[in-house]
C-alpha positions as CSV (number, residue, x, y, z in Angstrom):
1,M,-1.9,-0.3,17.9
2,A,-5.1,-1.7,16.6
3,E,-5.8,-5.4,15.9
4,S,-5.5,-6.2,12.0
5,V,-8.6,-7.2,10.2
6,I,-6.5,-7.5,6.9
7,P,-6.4,-11.2,5.8
8,Q,-2.9,-12.5,5.8
9,D,-3.2,-13.5,2.1
10,L,-4.3,-10.0,1.2
11,L,-1.0,-8.7,3.4
12,K,1.1,-10.7,1.5
13,K,0.2,-9.2,-2.0
14,L,0.9,-5.4,-0.6
15,P,4.2,-3.6,-0.6
16,R,6.1,-3.9,2.4
17,T,5.2,-0.2,3.4
18,V,1.5,-1.0,3.5
19,R,2.2,-4.0,5.1
20,E,3.8,-2.6,8.2
21,E,1.7,0.2,8.4
22,L,-1.7,-0.9,8.0
23,P,-2.0,-2.9,11.4
24,T,-1.0,0.7,13.4
25,L,-4.6,2.0,11.8
26,S,-7.7,1.7,13.3
27,K,-10.0,-1.3,12.4
28,E,-12.5,1.3,10.7
29,A,-9.3,2.6,8.7
30,Q,-8.3,-0.8,7.8
31,Q,-11.5,-1.9,6.7
32,K,-12.0,1.1,4.6
33,F,-8.7,0.3,2.9
34,M,-10.0,-3.3,2.2
35,E,-12.9,-2.0,0.4
36,L,-11.0,0.8,-1.8
37,Y,-8.3,-1.9,-2.8
38,A,-10.9,-4.4,-3.8
39,M,-12.7,-1.6,-5.9
40,R,-9.4,-0.3,-7.6
41,T,-7.3,-3.0,-8.0
42,K,-7.1,-4.7,-11.1
43,K,-7.4,-8.5,-11.8
44,L,-4.7,-10.5,-13.9
45,L,-7.3,-12.7,-16.0
46,V,-9.0,-9.4,-17.0
47,A,-5.9,-8.0,-18.2
48,Y,-4.7,-11.2,-20.0
49,L,-8.5,-11.0,-21.8
50,L,-8.0,-7.7,-23.0
51,L,-4.5,-8.3,-24.1
52,V,-5.9,-11.0,-26.8
53,V,-8.5,-7.9,-27.6
54,Y,-5.8,-6.0,-29.4
55,G,-3.6,-4.4,-26.6
56,L,-6.7,-2.8,-24.5
57,H,-4.7,-4.3,-21.1
58,Y,-3.0,-0.6,-21.5
59,V,-6.3,1.2,-21.1
60,Y,-7.1,-1.1,-18.5
61,L,-4.0,-0.8,-16.6
62,E,-4.0,3.1,-17.1
63,E,-1.2,3.4,-19.8
64,T,-2.9,4.5,-22.7
65,S,0.0,6.3,-24.2
66,T,1.9,2.7,-24.0
67,G,-1.5,1.3,-25.9
68,I,-1.3,3.8,-28.6
69,W,1.8,2.8,-29.5
70,F,0.6,-0.7,-29.3
71,W,-1.7,-0.3,-31.6
72,F,0.0,1.7,-34.1
73,T,3.2,-0.7,-34.3
74,V,-0.2,-3.6,-34.5
75,G,1.5,-5.1,-31.2
76,G,5.1,-4.4,-32.4
77,F,4.5,-6.7,-35.6
78,G,3.5,-9.5,-33.4
79,I,6.7,-9.6,-31.0
80,W,5.2,-7.1,-28.5
81,W,2.3,-8.8,-28.2
82,I,4.1,-12.2,-27.3
83,I,6.5,-10.7,-25.0
84,N,3.3,-9.0,-23.3
85,F,1.9,-12.6,-22.4
86,F,4.9,-12.8,-20.2
87,I,5.1,-8.7,-18.4
88,V,1.5,-8.5,-17.7
89,P,1.8,-10.5,-14.3
90,G,4.4,-7.7,-13.5
91,M,2.4,-4.6,-14.9
92,V,-0.9,-5.8,-13.1
93,K,1.4,-6.3,-9.4
94,T,3.0,-2.9,-10.1
95,Y,-0.5,-1.1,-10.6
96,N,-1.9,-2.8,-7.7
97,S,1.1,-1.7,-5.5
98,I,0.8,2.0,-6.5
99,A,-3.1,1.8,-5.9
100,A,-2.2,0.2,-2.4
101,L,0.0,3.2,-1.4
102,K,-2.1,5.8,-2.7
103,I,-5.1,4.2,-0.6
104,L,-3.2,3.8,2.3
105,G,-2.5,7.5,1.7
106,E,-6.2,8.3,1.9
107,V,-7.2,6.3,4.8
108,R,-4.1,7.5,7.0
109,P,-5.5,9.8,9.6
110,A,-4.5,13.2,9.1
111,E,-2.3,13.4,12.1
112,A,-0.3,10.2,10.8
113,K,0.8,12.1,7.8
114,P,4.0,12.7,7.0
115,R,4.6,16.8,7.0
116,F,7.2,17.8,4.7
């Protein structure tokens, strides 16, 4: 088991599966994880700013089909727009959690990957 190089504040944000497996990886794999996570994750402030710019937060969070519905309905005639102010944090957290799981799969050594 390698010593963890992942900061505790970052570990707290990650899904449980990722938190448990990261410390078992080599320092190089952990470092690679941190680099990829920093590049691929989305920021809450950017998502909110794009929400104000007519629902572009959906494109930012790679939910383009939902964004198209948002645009065609003019933000659900305003109601959907208001609701989004409350759900954007969860959308960003979900996106980042999925990204963390994908990145873990990429940096995990081939012999450690589950065989199906």
